[in-house]
N, C-alpha and C positions, 0 to 999 in steps of 0.2 A: 410381134410374133406373126410369122406367115404360116397359114394352115392351107394345105392342099390335099385333095383326094387324087390318087393315082392308082392305076391298076397294080394290084399285088404281084410279086414276082418271086420265083423261087429263090432269089438271093435275099429275100426277106425273112427267112425261117428264123435266124437268130434274133432278129429284132421282134418278131412276133412272140417268139418263145420267152423273151424277156418279160412280157406281161401275161401270156397265156399260162405260164407256170405259176403264177401268184394266186394263193387262196382268195385274197380280197377281191380280185378281179372276176373270179368265177363264182363267188359266193352265192349269187342268185341264178346261176346257169346250170343246165343239166350236164355240162361238160366240165372237165378240169378238176384241179390244176393238171395241166398237160405234162406228159412226159415229152422229151425232145422228139421222140418218133411221132407221137400224137400231133404235135405242132406241125411236124414236116408233112404229115398226111393231110392235115387241115389245108396248109398252104398249097399243096399239090392240088388238092380238090378245088381250092379257090381260083387258082391259076388256070386250070382246065375247064372251069365252070363255063357253061354257054347257055344261050337261050334265055331263060327267065331269071337267072341268077348273075348279078353283077357285085363282085367283091373288090373293095379298094383299100389301099393302105392309106392311113391317115398320117400325113407327113407335116411335122412341125419344124420349122427351120432346118429342113433337110433330113430330118430323122424320122423314121417309121415309129410311130408311137401308139398305133392302134389299128383296128380294121373297122370298115363301115360297109354295110351291105344293103343293096336294093334288091328285093325279089318282086318280080312281076307275076301277078296272079290274074289270069284272064286277060280281057282287053282293056279293062279299065281300072284296075286296082294295083297298088304297089304297097310293100311292106318294107320298113326301115329297121335296121339294127346296128349296134355300134358296141365296141369295147376298147378301152384305152388303158394305157399304163398309168398307175396311180401318180406318177410324178407330174402328169399334166391335169389331174382332176383339179376341178375348181378354177380353171383358167379359161373357160369358154370354149375349149377344144371340141367337146362332145356337140355343144349347141351349134358351133360352126359346121362340124361335119354333118349333122342332122339337117341344117338348112341346105347344104349343098346336095344331099340326097334328095330332099324334096324338089329342089330345082331340077335335078336330073329326071326325077320321076314325072314331074309336071310338064317341063319343057321339051325334054328329049325322048320321053317315052309316051307322052300324051295320056297320062293317067287322069282319071276323074277323081279318085280318092286314094289317099295313102295313109297307112296306119302303122302304128308300132305298139309293142306290148312290153310290159315289165312286171317283175314280181312287186307286189304291193308293198313290201318291205324296202324296196329300192327307191327311196324318196329323191335321190339325186337324179336318177334316170327319168322318173316321173316329171321332175322339175324342167329337165331339158326338153321333153316332149310338149310340155305346156308353153315353154319359152318360144318354141318354133311355131306356135299357133294351133297345136293340136288340141281337141277337146277330149275330155274324159267321156267315154261312152259306156263304161261298166266294167264289171269284174267277171271274168270267166273262171269257173271253178275247176280245180284239179287238172290244170293243163300240162304240167311237166313234173317229172320225178327228178328230185335232186337229193343231195346227200341227207337232208334231214326230213325227206318224205315228199308227198305230193304238194305242189305249190299252185297258187292261183295266178292268173295274170290280169293285170289292169289293161284295158283296151283304150288307146287314144287314137284319134284320126283327124284328118283335115281334108277338105274338099278343095278343088283347083279354084273355086270362086271364094273361098274363105278369106 
């Protein structure tokens, strides 16, 4: 299985919508399930993002099966996030994407610290963050409003020297 991150393009709207419209993908997110127009707007914003936001398509064997994002905060910190189609869950795709985001953050953007957050109920995402070497740093209370109310976020981070 070949996993690559590449810049998201406007031609990826249908592929992104294939997973962004699914309730199970956005269960722990403040967005979605997306309408086609919402997905198109997300992709447009991702494609035109500049400066501190880098958005990638996660490509497996030639197909876009998710997105991965690196946000740069200040001069030394980065934040990673990812979302994938359920058909590739449990196959190491999220872990590979997260590792590549860390590589980009540390090597290409000279970050000292990179963090990621997840809903405490999202045990799969927490496992990915641990697999890539991030350490649990704590729980932030009431960070995002989703369909079933305010949610907490668990914070994971890694330093360049870890």
